[in-house]
C-alpha positions in Angstrom: 8.8 -36.3 -84.6 10.4 -39.5 -83.2 9.9 -40.1 -79.5 13.0 -39.4 -77.4 14.4 -42.7 -76.2 17.3 -44.0 -74.1 19.3 -45.2 -77.1 19.2 -41.8 -78.8 20.1 -40.1 -75.6 23.1 -42.4 -75.0 24.3 -42.0 -78.6 24.1 -38.3 -78.2 25.8 -38.4 -74.9 28.6 -40.5 -76.3 29.1 -38.1 -79.3 29.3 -35.2 -76.9 31.8 -37.0 -74.6 34.1 -37.6 -77.6 34.4 -33.9 -78.5 37.7 -32.3 -77.8 37.8 -30.0 -74.8 38.4 -26.9 -76.9 35.7 -24.6 -75.5 37.7 -22.3 -73.2 37.1 -18.7 -72.3 39.2 -16.5 -70.0 40.9 -19.5 -68.4 37.7 -21.4 -67.6 37.5 -25.0 -68.8 34.0 -25.5 -70.0 34.8 -29.1 -70.8 35.3 -29.8 -67.1 31.9 -28.4 -66.4 30.3 -30.7 -69.0 29.9 -28.2 -71.7 31.4 -28.6 -75.2 31.2 -26.9 -78.6 28.5 -28.7 -80.6 29.8 -31.3 -83.0 27.5 -30.0 -85.8 26.1 -26.7 -86.9 22.8 -25.7 -85.5 20.6 -23.0 -87.0 18.5 -22.2 -84.0 14.9 -21.1 -84.3 12.5 -20.2 -81.6 8.9 -19.0 -81.8 7.2 -20.2 -78.7 4.7 -18.9 -76.1 5.5 -18.5 -72.4 3.0 -19.5 -69.8 1.2 -16.1 -70.2 0.9 -16.5 -74.0 3.6 -14.0 -75.0 5.5 -15.4 -78.0 9.3 -15.3 -77.7 11.8 -15.4 -80.6 15.6 -15.5 -80.6 15.7 -11.9 -81.8 14.1 -10.8 -78.5 17.4 -11.8 -76.9 19.8 -10.2 -79.4 23.0 -9.0 -77.7 22.6 -11.3 -74.7 24.2 -14.5 -73.8 21.3 -16.9 -74.0 21.0 -20.3 -72.3 18.2 -22.4 -73.7 17.4 -25.5 -71.7 15.0 -28.2 -73.1 13.1 -30.2 -70.5 9.9 -32.1 -69.6 8.0 -32.7 -66.4 8.4 -36.5 -66.8 12.3 -36.2 -66.8 13.9 -36.5 -63.3 17.2 -34.8 -64.3 15.2 -32.0 -65.9 13.2 -31.5 -62.7 16.3 -31.5 -60.6 18.1 -28.8 -62.5 15.2 -26.3 -62.9 15.7 -24.5 -59.6 19.4 -24.0 -60.4 18.5 -22.6 -63.8 16.2 -20.1 -62.0 18.9 -19.1 -59.6 21.4 -18.7 -62.5 19.0 -16.4 -64.3 18.6 -14.3 -61.2 22.3 -14.1 -60.7 23.4 -13.3 -64.3 20.2 -11.7 -65.7 21.3 -8.2 -64.7 24.6 -8.8 -66.5 23.1 -9.4 -70.0 22.3 -13.0 -69.7 18.9 -14.8 -70.2 17.8 -18.3 -69.4 14.9 -19.9 -71.2 13.4 -23.2 -70.0 11.6 -24.8 -73.0 9.2 -27.5 -72.1 8.9 -30.1 -74.8 5.5 -31.8 -75.1 3.7 -31.2 -71.8 0.3 -29.6 -71.4 0.3 -26.2 -69.7 -1.6 -27.4 -66.6 1.0 -30.2 -66.1 3.9 -27.6 -66.4 2.2 -25.2 -64.0 1.6 -28.1 -61.5 5.3 -28.9 -61.5 6.4 -25.3 -61.3 4.1 -24.8 -58.2 6.4 -27.3 -56.4 9.7 -25.5 -57.0 11.4 -22.1 -56.9 11.4 -20.9 -60.5 11.1 -17.2 -59.7 12.5 -15.1 -62.6 12.8 -18.0 -65.0 11.1 -17.7 -68.4 9.3 -21.0 -69.2 8.3 -21.6 -72.8 5.9 -24.3 -74.1 6.6 -26.5 -77.2 3.4 -28.4 -77.0 3.6 -29.4 -80.6 7.1 -30.9 -80.1 8.6 -28.8 -83.0 11.9 -28.0 -81.3 13.5 -31.4 -81.1 14.1 -31.6 -84.9 15.2 -28.0 -85.1 17.6 -28.2 -82.2 18.7 -31.9 -82.7 17.3 -33.1 -79.4 17.6 -36.8 -78.8 17.1 -36.9 -75.1 16.4 -34.5 -72.2 17.6 -32.3 -70.7 19.6 -30.7 -73.4 21.0 -27.2 -73.1 22.5 -24.8 -75.6 24.3 -21.6 -74.9 24.2 -18.9 -77.6 26.4 -15.8 -77.9 25.1 -12.3 -78.4 24.7 -12.8 -82.1 22.5 -15.9 -81.7 25.2 -18.5 -82.6 25.3 -21.7 -80.6 28.7 -21.8 -78.9 28.3 -24.5 -76.2 26.0 -27.5 -75.5 25.3 -29.9 -72.7 23.4 -33.2 -72.6 22.1 -34.2 -69.2 21.7 -32.1 -66.1 24.2 -29.7 -64.7 24.6 -27.6 -61.6 24.0 -24.4 -63.3 24.2 -22.2 -60.3 27.6 -23.4 -59.0 30.3 -20.8 -58.5 32.4 -22.5 -61.2 29.6 -22.5 -63.7 28.6 -18.9 -63.0 32.3 -17.8 -63.4 32.6 -19.7 -66.6 29.4 -18.2 -68.1 30.4 -14.7 -67.0 33.6 -15.2 -69.0 31.5 -15.5 -72.2 30.7 -11.8 -72.0 34.3 -11.0 -72.8 34.4 -13.2 -75.9 
């Protein structure tokens, strides 16, 4: 796998910024929240362990709206958004949503050291120590987040950090349950 670098991140960000703002649901403008329909088709795969060793697959989340956020401990924007992802999961989890935080490339001890510094209660953290996910999910920078519908189709994407637990984001994500 190629290392993630600034040029790839900026190119990906520019491509996402040029997408038309067509991702609307129940009157919520996802584009204004920094979310857009992916510019290309993604066939998502996931077969990764959590911190306890349990392997998670996409089929484990069938029927749920799934937010998959890719991050690393060395990434300041990733570190910034992690507590918000945990709060989002606590808020929407009972409503048929799940949030997965997929660490790309860090050792487990480094991940756990970072998590000890923040509130991540209720957040499922998966480990991609072999860096297999960037090529599967077209990652060219971090953080990158994808939102999948209940059938496992990628419907929205975001490059860079977001305020995942804002009232506007929560309302917009709730509207996906009706689509």
